[in-house]
C-alpha positions in Angstrom: 31.8 35.8 31.0 30.0 37.6 28.2 32.5 36.0 25.8 31.5 32.5 27.0 27.8 33.3 26.5 28.4 34.7 23.0 30.6 31.6 22.1 27.9 29.3 23.4 25.2 31.1 21.4 27.4 31.0 18.3 27.9 27.2 18.8 24.2 26.5 19.2 23.4 28.6 16.1 26.0 26.6 14.1 24.5 23.3 15.3 21.0 24.5 14.4 22.2 25.7 11.0 24.0 22.3 10.4 21.0 20.3 11.5 18.7 22.3 9.2 21.1 21.9 6.3 21.3 18.1 6.9 17.6 17.8 7.2 17.1 19.7 3.9 19.6 17.3 2.2 17.8 14.3 3.5 14.4 15.8 2.4 15.9 16.3 -1.1 17.2 12.7 -1.1 13.7 11.4 0.0 12.0 13.5 -2.7 14.4 12.2 -5.3 13.8 8.5 -4.2 10.0 9.1 -4.1 9.7 9.0 -7.9 12.3 6.3 -8.5 11.2 3.0 -10.1 13.0 0.0 -11.4 11.8 -2.1 -14.3 13.0 -5.5 -15.3 12.1 -7.7 -18.3 12.5 -11.4 -18.9 15.0 -12.5 -21.6 12.2 -13.5 -23.9 10.3 -10.2 -23.3 7.1 -12.0 -22.1 7.1 -10.6 -18.6 7.9 -7.1 -17.4 7.7 -5.8 -13.8 8.1 -2.4 -12.2 8.7 -1.7 -8.5 8.8 1.6 -6.7 11.6 2.8 -4.3 9.8 1.0 -1.4 10.0 -2.3 -3.4 6.3 -2.5 -4.1 5.1 -3.9 -7.4 3.6 -1.0 -9.3 3.2 -2.6 -12.8 3.1 -6.1 -14.2 2.9 -6.8 -17.9 2.5 -10.4 -19.3 2.5 -10.5 -23.0 0.3 -12.8 -25.1 3.4 -14.8 -26.0 3.4 -16.1 -22.5 0.1 -17.9 -23.0 2.0 -20.9 -24.4 4.1 -21.3 -21.2 3.1 -23.2 -18.1 1.7 -21.0 -15.4 4.3 -22.2 -12.9 7.0 -20.9 -15.2 5.3 -17.5 -15.7 4.7 -17.0 -12.0 8.4 -18.0 -11.3 9.5 -15.4 -13.9 7.4 -12.8 -12.2 8.8 -13.5 -8.8 12.4 -13.6 -10.0 12.0 -10.3 -11.9 10.4 -8.6 -8.8 13.4 -9.8 -6.7 15.8 -8.6 -9.4 14.2 -5.2 -9.5 14.1 -4.9 -5.7 17.8 -5.8 -5.5 18.6 -2.7 -7.5 17.0 -0.4 -5.0 20.0 -0.1 -2.6 22.1 1.0 -5.6 19.6 3.7 -6.5 19.5 4.8 -2.8 23.3 5.0 -2.6 23.4 7.1 -5.8 20.7 9.5 -4.5 22.6 9.8 -1.2 25.9 10.4 -2.9 24.3 13.3 -4.8 22.4 14.8 -1.9 23.6 13.8 1.6 26.9 12.2 0.9 27.9 8.7 1.8 30.4 9.5 4.6 27.6 10.3 7.0 27.0 7.6 9.6 23.3 7.8 9.2 23.6 7.4 5.4 25.7 4.3 5.9 23.0 2.8 8.2 20.2 3.6 5.7 22.1 1.9 2.9 22.9 -1.1 5.0 19.2 -1.4 6.0 18.2 -1.2 2.3 20.7 -3.9 1.4 19.3 -6.2 4.1 15.7 -5.5 3.1 16.5 -6.0 -0.6 19.3 -8.5 -1.0 20.8 -9.5 -4.3 18.5 -11.6 -6.4 19.2 -15.3 -6.5 21.0 -16.6 -9.6 18.8 -17.4 -12.5 17.9 -21.1 -12.7 17.6 -23.0 -15.9 13.9 -23.4 -16.7 12.6 -26.8 -15.8 11.7 -29.2 -18.6 8.0 -29.2 -19.5 5.9 -31.5 -17.4 4.0 -34.2 -19.2 0.5 -33.3 -20.1 -2.0 -34.1 -17.4 -5.6 -35.0 -17.8 -7.9 -33.2 -15.4 -11.0 -34.9 -14.2 -13.9 -33.1 -12.7 -16.3 -34.8 -10.3 -15.8 -37.4 -7.6 -12.7 -39.4 -7.9 -13.0 -43.2 -8.1 -11.4 -44.9 -5.2 -12.1 -48.4 -6.3 -11.8 -49.7 -9.8 -15.1 -50.6 -11.4 -16.0 -54.3 -11.0 -15.2 -56.5 -13.9 -18.0 -57.1 -16.4 -19.7 -60.4 -15.8 -20.8 -62.7 -18.7 -24.5 -62.6 -17.7 -26.2 -59.2 -17.3 -28.1 -58.8 -14.1 -31.7 -59.6 -14.2 -34.2 -56.8 -13.3 -36.2 -57.4 -10.2 -39.9 -58.0 -10.9 -42.2 -55.1 -10.1 -45.0 -56.3 -7.7 -48.5 -55.6 -9.0 -51.1 -54.0 -6.9 -54.5 -55.5 -6.9 -57.5 -53.2 -7.2 -60.2 -53.4 -4.7 -63.7 -53.7 -6.3 -65.2 -50.6 -4.6 -62.2 -48.5 -5.7 -63.5 -47.8 -9.3 -64.0 -44.1 -9.6 -62.7 -42.5 -6.5 -59.0 -41.9 -7.5 -59.2 -41.6 -11.2 -57.0 -44.7 -11.3 -59.4 -46.9 -13.3 -59.7 -47.3 -17.1 -61.5 -44.6 -19.0 -63.1 -47.2 -21.3 -65.1 -49.1 -18.7 
C-alpha cells in the first residue's frame, strides 16, 4: 500500500509541475503578445494605421497629401487598413505560440481558431470609385417651391393711412412740430 501512496503522490507532483510549466509558457506567450503591434500603409502612403494585439487602433496618421482626396475615400482607406492590420493578428499569435507554448496543444489550437474568427482576412481591395461630380452646398432653408415668375408690372405699395391729430394734443407727447 505504501507504494500506491508514493506513486499517487509522484503522479500529483508531476501533474502540478506540468501545469506550472504550461502556465509559465502561456504567460510568456501573453507577455510577448502584449507588446505586439501591426502597422499598415496605403499604397500611396497617405494613410497609416497601427493596431495592437487586441486589434485596437493605437495610431492613425493621415498625411497632408490626403487633403486632395474625398473624405469618403480617406475614411474607406482607414477602415480597410485597420481590417488588414487586424487580419495579421492570428498569424502573430500563431508565431508567438509556436515559440512559447507549441501549436500541438488543444488549447493553443482553440486560441488560434478564436483569433481567426475574431480577425478574419481583410476583404480584397476594391478599385477606388471615380470622383463624384462637384456638389454645391447651400446653407439655410431649402426652397420647396420655385419662386413665382416675375410679372411685367411691379406690385404697388399699399398707401400708409395718416393719423389725424387732435387739437388738444399739441404738447403732451412731444409729437408736434418744434417750430410752432
